[in-house]
N, C-alpha and C positions, 0 to 999 in steps of 0.2 A: 500325572503331569509329565511333560516331556523331560523335565529335569530328573525324574526318578528312573528313567530308562538307563540301564547300564550301556546298552548299544543304541545309538540314535535310531529312531523309528524308520527313517528312510532306508536303513541297511537291513531291516528285519522283514521277514514274510509277514503279511498282514494278519495271519492266524496267530503269530507270536505276539503281535501288538495287541490284538483283541484279548488274548489270554492274560497278558500283563495287566490290562485294564479291567479284567473281569467282565467283559462284555460279550455279546453274542451278535455275530454279523448278520444273522437272519432275523433275530427278534429285537435286537437292541438291548438297552438296559431295562430292568424292571422298575416299577414305581418305587419300591422300597430302596433299591440302589440309588435312584435319583434323589430321594429324600435324604438319604445318608450323605451323599456327595455334596448336596447343597448346604449341609451343615458344616462340612469340613473344607469346602472349596469356596473362595470368594466369588462374587458374581462375575460373569463373563463380560466385564467392562474395563475400559482403559482408564486408568487414573491419570487424567491429563490436566490435573489442576482443579477442575470443577469450579464451583462457586467459592469465592473468597468469603469467609464468614463476616457477618455485618459488624461484629465487634472489632475485627482486625481493621476493617475500613475506618471505623470510628476512631480507633487508637491512632491510626496513621494520620488522620486529619488533626487529631488533638495534639500530636507531637510535632506539628509543623513548626519550623524555626520561628516564624513571625508570631505564631500563637504563643510559643514559650516566652518570648519577650513581653508580649501583652500580659501574660500571667504574672510576670515579675512586677510590672507596673501596677497591676490589679492588687497584688499583695501589699505594695507600698501604700496605695491609696487607702485601703481599709485599715492599715496599721496606724495611719495618722488621723483617722476618723473622717476622711473626705468621702462620705458615702455616696454622694451624688456622682462624683467622678468615677468612683469604683463601680457603681451601678451601670454607668454608661459603658465602661470597659467590659463588664460582664455581657452586656447586650452585643458589643462588638465581637467578642469571642464566640458567643452562641451563634450569631449570624454567619460568621466565617466558617465555623465547623459544620453548621447545618447545610450550607450551600454545597460545600465540598463533599460531605457525606451523601447528600441526596443525589448528586450527579454521578459519583463513582458507584454507588449502590445500584442506581438505575442502569448504568452501563453493564454491570454484572448480570442484571436481570435480562437485559437484551441478549447477552451472550448465551444465557440459559435457554432463551427462546430459539436462538440459532441452533444450539446443540439438540434441541428437541425436534427440530424439523425432520431429522432423519432418525427413525427408530426402527431399524430393520428387524425382520423376523426370520426364523429358521424352520425348515421342515425336518423333523427328526423321527426316528423309528423307536418307539418305546412299547414294551409289552406286545411286540408284533404288530402294532398299529401306528400308522403315520399320524403325526400331530404337528400343527404349526404353533410355535412358541416364540416369545420374545428372545432376542439374542442373549440377553443377560441371564436367561435360565438354562442355557446350554452348559453341560458339564463334561469333563473328560470321560470318554467311553461311549458317548452318544454316537449313534449312527446317523449321519446327516445325508439327506438326499439333495443333490444339486442339479439345477437346470439353468438354461440360458437366462441371463439377467439377474440371477441371485447374487447377493452379497454373501461371501463365505463367512460364517459366524465366528470361526476360531481356526486354529491350525489343525488340519485334517490330513490323515494318512489315507490316500485314495486306494480303494480296492476294486472299484468298477469304473471304467471310463469308456464312454462312447463319444468319440470326437470332442472330448472335454478340453476346452481351452480357457485359460484364465488371464485376465489383464492384471499384470503385476507391476505396472509402471509406477504406481504410487509407492511401492515398497522397494523395488530393485532399480528403478529407473529405466528398465528395458521397455522400449516403446512397442515392440512386437508382442502379441499374445503368446503365452507359453502353453504348449500342448502337454496334457497330463497323461501319465501311464499308471498302471496298477502294479507293475513288477517292482521287486526290491532292487536297489542299486548296490554297486560293489565298491565304488571309490569312496574312501573314508574322508577325503579332503574336499569334498564338494561344497561350494558356497550355496547360500540359500537360493540363488537364482537358478542353480543347476539341479536342485533336488526336485525333479519333475514328478515324483510320486507324492509330493506334499502340496496341498493347497493352503494358502495362508489367509488368516483372518483379515477382514476389511477389503480384500481384493474381490474382484467381480468375475463371475462366469461369463465369458464372451460368447461361447457357443457350446453346443453339445450337452451331455448330461452325465451324471455319475453318482457314485456313493462313496462315502469315506467315514472313517472313525476318528472322533476328536481326540487329539493327543495332548493339547494344551489350550488353556483358556486365559482370558484377561491379560494381566501383565506378564504372564509366562509365554505368551505368543511372541513371534518375532517382532511384530509391530509393537507389542507391549514393551519389549526390551529396548527398542529405539526410543519409545516414549519415556521410559525410565531414565535412559542416558541423557535425554534432553532436559528432564526435570532436575537431574543431579547438578548441584552447584560445583563449579570448577574453582578450586582454590588458586588464589593469585600466587605468582612466583615469589619465592623468598619467605613464605609463611610456614614452611615445614619446620618441625622441631626435632628432626632426626639428627642427633649428634654423631651417630656412627657414619652417616653418609656425608654430612656437611661440616662436621667439626664440633668442638666443644662449645663454641660461642653461639651456635645456631639456635639452641632452645631459647636463649635470651632474646636473640634477634627476632626469631619467629614469633615469640609470645608478644614482644613489644609491637610488632607490625599487626598482629591480630587484634591487640587492644586498640591500636590506632584505627584499624578498619571498623571495629565495633563502635567506638566513640564517634568517629567520623560519619558512619552510617546512621547512628542515632540522631546526630545533629544535622544530618542532611548535607554534609560537606564533602563526602567521598562517593556517594551513590546517587544515581538519578541522571537526568539529562543535563546538558550544560546550563539551561535556564534555571532548573531547579537548584543546582549547586550555586549558581550566581546569586539567586534570590536568598538562599540560606546564608551565604557569605554577607550579603547586603544586610540581612536582619541582624547578624551578630556585630557587623561593623557599626551599624546604626545604634545598637545596644551599647557598644563601647563608647561611641560618641555621646550617647545620653548620659552615661556614667561620668564622662569627663565634664560635660556641661553641668551636671549636678554638683560635681566637686568645685567647679568655678563659682556656682551660685553660693555654695557653702563658704568658699574662701572669701568672696566679696563681703559676705555677712559675718566674717570672723568665726566661721564654723559654729554658729549658734544653732541650737537644737529646737527652736520654736516651731510650732506647726506651720506657721506662715512660710518660713524658710524652706521647710520640707515640701510643702505644696508647690512653691515656686520651682524648686528643683525638679519635682515630678512633672510639672507643666512644661518645663524646658525640655525634659527628656521625651515627653509625649509628643512635643512639637516636631521632633525630628523623625518620629516613627510614622510611616504611612499606614495607619490602622486598617484602612479599607483595601490595601493592596491585594491581600489574599482573596478577598471576596470578588474584587474587580477582575483579577486574573482568572479565577475559577469560572465566573459567569461568562467572560469572554471566550473561554475554552468551551463552555456549554453551548454557546451560540454557534461557534465554529463546528462543534460536533454535530449539531442539528443540521447545519448546512451540508456537511459532509455526508450525512445519512441520505439526504435528498440526492446527492451525487453518487450513490451506490457505494459509499465507503463507510464501513462500520469501525469506529475507533474504540479499541478495547482498553487502551491506556491513554489518558489525556495528555501525558507528557510527550507522546509520539507526535502530536500536532506541532509542538514547538520544534521537535527534532527534525520533522520534515522540512522546515524552512532552511535547515543547514545542510541538507543532503548535497553532496558533491558528485556522487556516482550512484547509478542505478544498475543493479545486476538483475536482469529480467530473464525469465523463461521465454521460450518462443511459442510453443503450442498453446493456443487458447488465450494468450496474453497479447503478444505482438501480432499473432495470426488469429483466424476465426475459430480454430480448433475443430474444423470440419473439413474433410477431404472433398475435393472436386476434381473431376477429369478436366484438365485444361486443354490437353492436346492428344490427338490420336494419329498415329502414322500407320498407313497401310502399304503393302508392297508395291503398289503402282506409283510410289513416291508422292503420295497425296497426304496432305496434313489437314486434319479437321480440328478446328479451334472453337472452344466454347467462349462466347463473348457476353459480357454484361450480366453475368449471373452472380447475384449478391447473396443468394440463399442456397447453399449447397444441396439442401434436401428437396428443392423445388424444381422438377424437370421442365416446368412450363416457363420458367423465367430465363430471359436471355435468348440467345440464338446460336446456332452452330454454322460456322462459315467453312468453306473449303478452299484450298489453294494448292497448286502444284509446286513441288520443289524442283528447282532447276539448278544444276551445277552447284549443289550444296547450299543454295540460298532459297528463301521463300519469296514468292512474288510480293510486290508492294502491298497488295490488298491484305496480306496477312500481318503486316508490320503492326506492332503493338503501340498504341498511342498512350505513353505514360502521362503526358500532360492531361489528357482526358481523364485518366484513372485517378490522378492525384489531386486535380484541382476542380474539375467540373462537378464532382460530387459535393464539394464544399463551398464553392462560390457560384452564384447564379449570375449569368450574363444575359444580355438582351439578345437571345437567339430564338429561332423559330421553335414552335411547340413540338413539331415532329422530331426535331433533333434532341430536344430535352427528353422526350420519351424514347430512350435509346433501345428499349426492348422491341419497339415496333419499327423504328427508323433504321434502314439499312443503307449505308453509303453506296454510291454507284459502283465503286471499285470492288466491293465485296460480293462474293457469290455464296448464297445460302446452300447448305448441304442438302442433297436429296438422296433417297435410297438407291443403292445399287448392289449387285451381288457381292462385291468385295466387302462393303460396309455391313451388309446384312449378315454375312458369315461371322464377322467379328462380333457384332452385337449379340448374335445367338449364343456364341460361346461365352461372352462376358456375362450374359443374363443367367444362363443355366449353370455355369460353373461358379455358383455364388450362393451364399447362405443368407444374405441380407434381404430384407423386405422393404418395399416402398408402397405405402398405402395412402390413397386419397380420401380425405374426410371433408366432404363438401360443406358441412356445417360444424366446424370444430368448436370446442369449448373456448372460453375466453383466454385460458392460459395455455392453449395448445395450438401448434401451427396447422395449416390446412393439409400439409403433406407429412405423414408420420413415417419415420424410418427407424429400423432396428438392425443391429448387426455390427460388424466390424467396419470402421470408417472407410477403408480402401474398397471393401466390397459394396458398401452403400454408394460410393462414388461411381463405381462401374454400373450398378443397378440403375442409378438415376440417369446416367448417360444413355443406357438402353431404353429407358422410359421416354426419353426425348424423341425417339423414333417409334414409339408404341411397340417396343420389342422387350417389354419387361418379362420377368420370369413367370409370374402368374398368368400373363397373357399367353405366353408360349405353352404353358402347361394346359390351358383351356383348349388349345388347338391340337392337343393329343400327345405332346411331348411328355414322356413319363420316365422318371428317374429309376434306374435299375441298381446302380452301385455308386459308391463314393469312396475315393481315396483321399482322406482329409489332409489338410495342410500339415506338412512336417517341417519343422524348423531346420532339420539337418539337410534336407534337399530343397527346401524353400519353394515348394509348388503344391498344387492341389489339382485333382482330376475328378470328374464325374462321368458316368455313362448313362445315356438316355436312349430310350427306344424311339426310333423315328416314326412319326405318325404316318399311316398308310404305307408302311414298308416292312420288310421282314428283317432288316438289319438295324444295328445300333450305331451310335456315334459317341466318340470319346471327346470330351472338352477339357482343356488344361489351361491353367494360368499360373504364373509364378515369376520368380526372379529371371531377368533376361538371360543371364549366362547359363542358368540351369536349364531353361526351356530350349534355348538355341541348340544345345548339345544333343537334344532328342529329336530335332527337326531334320527331315530329309528333303523337304520341299518348302517353297515359299509362295503364297498367293493362291488364288482359286481360279477355276475355269481356264480359259485360254491363256491367261497371263501367268499361270503357274510355272515356276522355274525351280530347278534343283538347287539345294543349299550348297554353296561353295564357300571356300575360305574367304574369297574376295567379297562375296555377298554378306558373309557373316561380319567382316570388318566394317562394311557400310552400315549394317544394322547397329553394331556397337557404337559407331560414331554418332548415329542418330540418338541412341540411348544417352550418350554423354551430353549431347546438345540439350536434350530434355532435362537431364540432371543439373546442368549448369544454370537452369532457370528455376532451380529449387523444387523440381518435380521428382517424385518417386516413380520409377518406370517399371511397368509390368509387361511381360510378353503374354500374348493370348494365342493359343493354338488349338487344333482339333485333328481328328482323323476318323475315317469310317471303320467300324469293326467289321470283320469279315461277314458275319451274319448276326443273328440275334445273340446277344451276350447272355451266357448262362452260367458262367463261373460264379462261385460263392465267395464273398468276402466277409471278414469278421469272424471266420471260424478257422480251425486248423492252426498249425504252428506258424510262427512269425516268418520262418524261412520261406514257406510256401507262399505266404501273402506278399512278401517282398519280391519274390520271383514273378508272381502274377502282376504286381504293380509295374515291374520293369517291362513286362511284355505289353501291358496296356499303354504305357507312356513311351512307346517307341514308334518310329516312323511317322512322327507328327508333321503337320503342315502349319507353318507360322502364318497367322492371320493378321498380325499387326502388333504395335506397341501402344500402350496407354500411359500418358504422362499425368500422374495424379499429384496434386499438391494442396497444401493447406494455405489458402489465400490470406495475405496480410489484411488486417482490418483497415478500412479506409482512413480512419482517424489516426493510425499509428505514426505515419511519417510526419504529419504536421505536429503531432505531440512530441516526437523526437526533436524536430526543429525548435520547438518551444524550449525543450531542455537545453539544447545547444546555446540558444541565445541567453539562457539563464546560467551558463557556466557549468552545466551538469553533463557528465559523460554517461552514455548508455552502453552497457555491456550485455551481450546475449550469451547466456549459459544454457546450452541445450544438449539433449541426448541424441540429436540427429547426426546424420552423416555430414562430414566437413563440407562437401560440395553443396549439399542442400542448405546447410546453415549459412554458408558464404553467400549463396544466391539470395536467400531471404534477407540477409543483413544488407546486401547491396540494394535490394528492392525497397526496403524501408528506410534506408539512408544511414544505417549504423556505420557502415564502412563505405569508402568512395568506390564508384564503379571503375574508376581508373586509379589503381594504387600508385601509378607512376608519379602522381603529384606529390607523393610523400617521399621522404628519404628512404634509402634501401633498408636500413636497419629497423625503421619503424614499420615499413610495409611487410617485412618478414614476420613480424609478431602480431599483425592484425588479426589473423585467424590461426588458432592452434588447436590441435587435438588434445584432449584432456590427458591422454597417455604421455604426450610430449611435455606438457606443462608439469605433470606430476614428477617427471624424471628430473626436473630442475631443482637444485637446492634453493633454499631461501635467499642465499647470497646471489645466486645466478638470476633469480626472479627480480631481486632488487636492482640488479645491474641492467635489466632490460630498459631501453629508452622509453618505452611505453608498455603498460600492461595490455594484454590482448583484449580486443573489443569483442571477439567471438571465441568462445570455447566450445568445441564440438565433442560429442560422445562424453558428456560431462557426468561424472559420478558425484555422490554426496561429498566425499572427501575433497574433491577438486573445488567444489563451491566454498568449502570452509577455508581451503588454502588461498583462494582468491580473496576472501574477506580479510584474512590476515595480511596478505600482500598489499591490499588497498589501505589497510589501517597503518601499516608501516610507512606508507607514503603520506600519511596525514589526512587521508580521505575520511568522509563521513557518509557511509553507504546505506542504501536501501536494498533489500534482497527479496525477491518474490519466490514463491514456491507453493505447491499444492499437495505434494505427496508426503507420505510418512517419512521417506528418505530425505526430504527437504527440512525436516524439523530442526536438526542440529544447526544447519546454516542459518535458518530463520531466527533461532534464539541467539546466535552469535553476532548477527548483523546489528548495526545501530538501530535500524528500523526494519523489522521483519514484517513482510506484507504477504498474507495468505490469500488464496483464491477462495471465493465462496463455494465453489464446486469441489474444493479439495477436502482432504481428510481432517477429522477433528484434531488429530495430533498436530498437524501443521497449523491449524487455527489457534490452538492453545499455545503454541510456541511463538506466535506472532503478536505484534502490537496493533496491526491494522488488518481488516478483512475486506477484500473487494467483492461485493456481491455480484458484479457483472463481469469480473475477470479481465477487464480491459486495461490496456496500458495507459490510455489517455486519462483514465480515472486516477492513476498514480500521479500523473502530471497535474491534474486538477487538485489532487490532495496536497501536492507540494506547493502549488499556487496558494491554496488556502492557508497552508502552514506559514508561508512567507507573509501573506496578508496579516495573519494573526500576530506574527513576530513583529512586523512593523507597527502594528497597533499597540502591542505591549510596550514597545519603545516609546510610543507617543504618550500613553497614559502613565508610564513610569516617570517620564520627563515631566509630565503635568503634575503628578503627585509630589515628586521630590523637589521640584522648583518651589512649590508652596511651602514645603517643609524647610527648605533653606531660607526662604524669606521670613518665615516665622521665627526661626532660630536667631537670625541676625537681629530681628526686632527684640526678642526676649533678652538676648545677651547684652545688647545695647541698653535695654531697659534696666539692667542692674544698676546703672548710674543714676536712675531716677529714685532717690531715696526720700521718704517722707519725714515728718517731724520726729518720728520714733526711731529713725535710722534704718527702717526696713525698705527693701527694694519694692517699687510699685509696678504691678503688672501693666504693660502697655495693652495687652489683651489677657482676659481672664482664662482660667483653665477650661471652663465650659465653652467659651468662645472658640478656643483651639479645637476642642473635640467636635464642636458643631461644624466648624470649617473643614476639618479633616474627614469627618464622616458623612456629612450631608452636602456641604458645598462642593467638595472635591469629588465625592464618589460618583454622583450621577453623570457629570460631564466625563469622568473617566470611563464609566460604562459606555457612554456615547462614543468616545474615541475607540473603544474596543469593537464597536460596530461599524467603523469606517470601511468603505469599500476599498478594494485593492488599488494601490497606486498604479498609474499608467506605466511605471517603470519597474513594477515588481518582478517581472520575468525578463528584465533587460539588464539585471545586475547580477554579480556572482553571489554564491551562497554566503551567508554571514559568517564572520570569523568566529570559530569555536572559542578562542581564547578570550576575546573581548565580549562576545555574546551581545546582549542588549545594551551593555554599557560601552558603546563605542566612544571614541574621542569626541565626536560631534555631540552626543548626548550629554557627556560629562561637562564639556565646555558650555553648552547651552544651559544646562542646569545651574551652573555657577553664575553665568552672565545674567540670566533672567531672575535667579534667586536674589542676587545682589541688588538688581534694579528694583525688585519687588520690596525687599527689606528696606532699602534706602528711602523709597517713596513713602512707605507706611510710617517709618521712623520720623521722616520729615513732617508728616501730617501731625503726629503726636506732639512733636516739639513746637510746631507753629501754634497749635491750640493751647498747650499748657504754658509754654514760655513766651511765645510771641504775642498772644492775645490776652493772657491772664497772669503774666508775671511769675510763673513757676509755682502756682498753688497746687501742691501735691497732697494736702490734707493729712489726715491721720487715720490709720487702720482702713484705708480704702480698698485693701484686698479682701477684707472681711465683709463689710456691710456698707449700705448707703447712709450718708449724712450730708448735711448742707455743705460742710467743708470739702466733701468729695465730689461736688457737682462738676468741677472742671475736669477731674480725672475721668469721671464717668462719661462726660461728653466726648472727651478725647478718645476713650475706648470705643464708644459707639462709632465715631468717625473712622477709626482705624479698622474696626470690625467690618463696616460697610465697604470701605476701600479694599481691604484684603479680600473680602468675598468677591467683589466685582473684578478685581485683577485676576483672581484664580479662574473665575468663570469665563471671562473674555479671552484669557490665555488659551483655554481649551479650543476656541475657534482658530487661534493662531497655530496651534499644534496639529491641526488637520493636515498640514504639510510643514515639515520643519525647515524647509528651504524656500518654498515659494511664498509670495505675498498673499496674505489673507484676502486682499482685494482682487486677486486674479489667480484663483487656485487652479482653474482649468485653462491650460494654454490654448486649447482648441475652441474656446467659447468666442462667438462672434458678437456678444453683447458688449456695449461700451462700459457698462458698470454691472458686472455679474455677481457682486457681493452677495446680495440676498439669495439669488439662485443657487450659488455654491454653498452657502451656509445652510439653506433649507434642504439641500440634498440629503443630509443626515438629519432626519426629523427628530430622532430621539435626542441627539446632541443639541439641536436647535432649541427644543422646548426645555431641556435640562438647564441650559444657560438662561433662557428667558424667565422661566419659573423661579430658578435659583436667585436671579437678580431681583425679582419682585418680592421674594420671601424675606429679603432684608428688612423691608418696611415694617411688617408686623413684629419681627424680632426686636427691632429698635423701639417701636412706639407702644407696644402693649404693656400697660402698667403692671407692676409687680413682677411679671415675667422678665422685664428688662432690668430692673434694679435688684431683685432678689436672686434670680438665677444667673443671668448673664453678666450682672454687675456693670451695666451701662445705662444711660438714660437718653431721652429724646434729644435730637439735635435740629438745628435750623441752618444758619449760614455755613456750617461746616460741610454741607453737601457740595458747595463750590470747590472746596479742597479735594473732596472725593472724586468728583467728575474731572477736575484738572489733572489729578494724579493718574486717573484711568487713561486720559488722552496721551499723557507723557509716556506711560507704560507701553501703550500700543505703538506709539511712534518709535520708542526705543527698540521694541521687538522687530519692527519693520526695518529699522536702520541696520540692526545686526544681521538680519536675513539678507539684506541688500549687500552688505559687506561680504558675507560668505559667498554669494552668487558672483559678485564682481571680481573678487580675487581668487575664486575657486577654493576657498578654505574648507577644510574638513569634508571634502567631497568623497563619495563612495568610489571604491575601485571599479575600474572598467573590466568587462569580461575579456579575458585573453583569448584571442582567436589565432588558430594556426592555419596551415595550408588548406585544411578541410574542416568544414563545419558539418556536424551530423544533421541529417534531415535535408541536405541539399539535393537538388536534382538538376544536373547540368548547369551548376552555378546559380540557380534560382533558389532563393530562400523563402521559406514559408513564414513570413512575418505575421500573417494574420491567420489564426486558427479557428475556423468555423466549421465544425462537423456536426452532423445531426446527432451523433452519439454523445457529443459533449456539450452541445449548445446550451441545453437546459441547465446543466450543472455549472458551467462557467457564467451563465447569466445570473445564476443565483449567487455567485460570488461577487456580483456587482461589477464585473469587468466591462469596460467600455472599449470601443475600438481604439487600438493603440496607434500612435504615430511613431514614425521611425525615431530611434533613440536620439540621433543627432539633431533632428528637427525639434524634438521636445526640449533638449538641453539648450538649444539656441533660444527657444521661446522663453525658457526659464530665466536665462540671463537677461532677456529683454524685459522681463516682468517687473 
């Protein structure tokens, strides 16, 4: 293993490395050595958490706060011999635990399937024979053979490299591929990104081939070390017990805080999302209330210990506990998870769904998330001051899509035909208007002012060089498989972009080689000089041609002339300045600019490369790459996704700030940020101090102290050249400002920030380490999927509020009824139940549960993305929810109590009988009839309140402000069919429960009723009128209204002052439709309609 080396392997000659590992560079390890090493070394796998054992999931569900409270009630029920009630509580506990266990276990199985999607293999040399084996079987000392496209199986010391280049972005954050060498290095302080004779596990070979010897595997690799640091728990501040460092009192303080953390974690009071903590607190508060109520029951009955008093006390306690809350909450999350999966979002942790609803800031990567993650040549400049522009190309790998237009550049400007139509790009793809068909088919339609590009000598020379000085391949597959595109591309993204551009004019590399162009030599890309050259034999000629491409500054210094044919001019300082200005113009539009050049070789090239010493080869390269002729500049960029800007506008309207954290150049990052609407195109609309911090380089941000960062008026919206540590500092800076942030990432180096963020979101194409550190995985890598997930999180959060309000309102009503019922004492002096214990459990479990499930399935409110994120402190228990719960609970309890009093005292002179809590008798008929009426009334009030809770502010009789119907009640109620039938069937179920003999008197302790139905129906009408009156009061006086989104001088997602209020993109339409979203009206219009309802 690498850790056993006294001197790091990158400083050693490869022979010493092989000797240390007892390996042979020519034959590899022997079979016996491999068998021995596999016994002593762990498998070459990353321990990134893996599957959580089923028993841990089961215990986690069993120790839920609400379940613990139910266990206590269960023990009391069996202790007093009330086996029916105890049996029902057992069923409740089993149901809750089973549902939670099934969902979480299923989620873990789905993650196992995701991890199994990629099981790479390695080609190794053993016993002198090459073998292909699973990565997990690779051991230290194995000789690994690498070629283009391979995933490197472990950390490898390279000893043979032929143009070997590796993509290490996922590990180091370096966007450019790293060229590998076989020589040993001398600098002992080199970071992992500069150890260019080491190839790292999980990175990919971009091009070339090579061989290396494995120096470390599994968790000993550099990737494994990062994974281990991510999995390591970070102790909270103040928990240390080091008295030498912090003083003699510290062990006591540290121990007490650790005990507090353990107990709080066990009870769910200190660990979890805000909702989980709130619900745990609710469970224990309700448990405390249940104990107080039990004491009141005992006190009223002079603390007698008879079973009837104990049962009444238990019933009162049970009445205040919403037994079905855990099951309803879990099933609601299950439904939301299913919807999210259809929208390309895999939820690894159910709590993340609730957390998404409270997100205030999103820190997003650029490449592949905000952008398409595929390079495309956008513009090409040639020395005749002509600009070629690729228009309407949505698929970077398809050379047949879109068109290339040409325009002359005059006096530093482009002719009008070249002007880019941002409105067309941003809105025409998402909204269809009544326009002619030929204009809709933009790939065929050419506006009159545009001129399509045609071949000419100047363009042909540039295309020839771009195609041949290129290692990428573009292949057409007329009949592709279902999961593959028609055009297949391989290679580095920038080279693919150039090759595709050449194919647009039928000048691809393969085409040129079939015409007789034959490669003779190659000088590969070198990161120190940032260029690449190839030499080709010219068909039908005796001389050769040199083709070069690379960074503009590096290539310009080698050019002596510009242009071809009669237009060729000498390279002067003034001309060089013009070219650099053109480069800056391309870069300001978010494009990476490459210079393309060539030169004829004197005669046939015969020098040999790849042999001899390095000094001779460097001298030869200098001679080859001199006296070049500049053919033009290519502006290559990663186009933003069409749906990105509307999604950012959606975030802005929801009070969410979007930050771009990217490894790109600041100019490129700024240009893309302006393009997608993260920062304004005109920073002048902002104050100077805010404008200065909009875009920062990571190096400048890292230089600031925490105090200086906190003193900034606004945190930067764009961080360029971002390193992993910078992302972590950004998270902490946001957290100090009270933000609740989501962080995206795909690389191994993103894992620490993903685990530290409130909601870590990994890309489906990213590394396993990143996925394991995250709570959510995006299978399509798109930013609008994040926004759709937030929308679903908010929908779910609103629905949780609705069904919690529904469940707790019924509990408050029941408690008021039971506490008041303590005054109804029979001939023996015992309190008489207004409702029996089994009636309470039936109402809480059957009557309340299914409408609560239905409320959990409600579609998103029309205002769900027009209000700010919910307050973390209050969570679901906002002032409006708490006040509504008390108002509706008092109304419900008062009406049911009044019904009991009218029947017992108003119609029957207060006949309470004797032992009516135990059994039926003739003397108990009045009490049993009163109980039946109260049961039916309470059931109907709870059921019909569910319809009222579809919107906690709008009238039930006009839930949809945009409806044109004069009486849309049935249409609005039937919109949620599950809830509709839950209420209807629940209301009808009252009749068999009331009228079936034996069941009514023996189990539920009530009997059949007749005229009492008039009281039940009357109370129902009064209850609905009371709820409608309270809603009207809230709307009229603006009581308990949600906060409005605070808007500044600039709203993200804007384009020249135009907001994207309606977001319809082909990439997100399906997912948003599945969330039940309807076309939204403007906020002010909806609010006005609400007031008028």
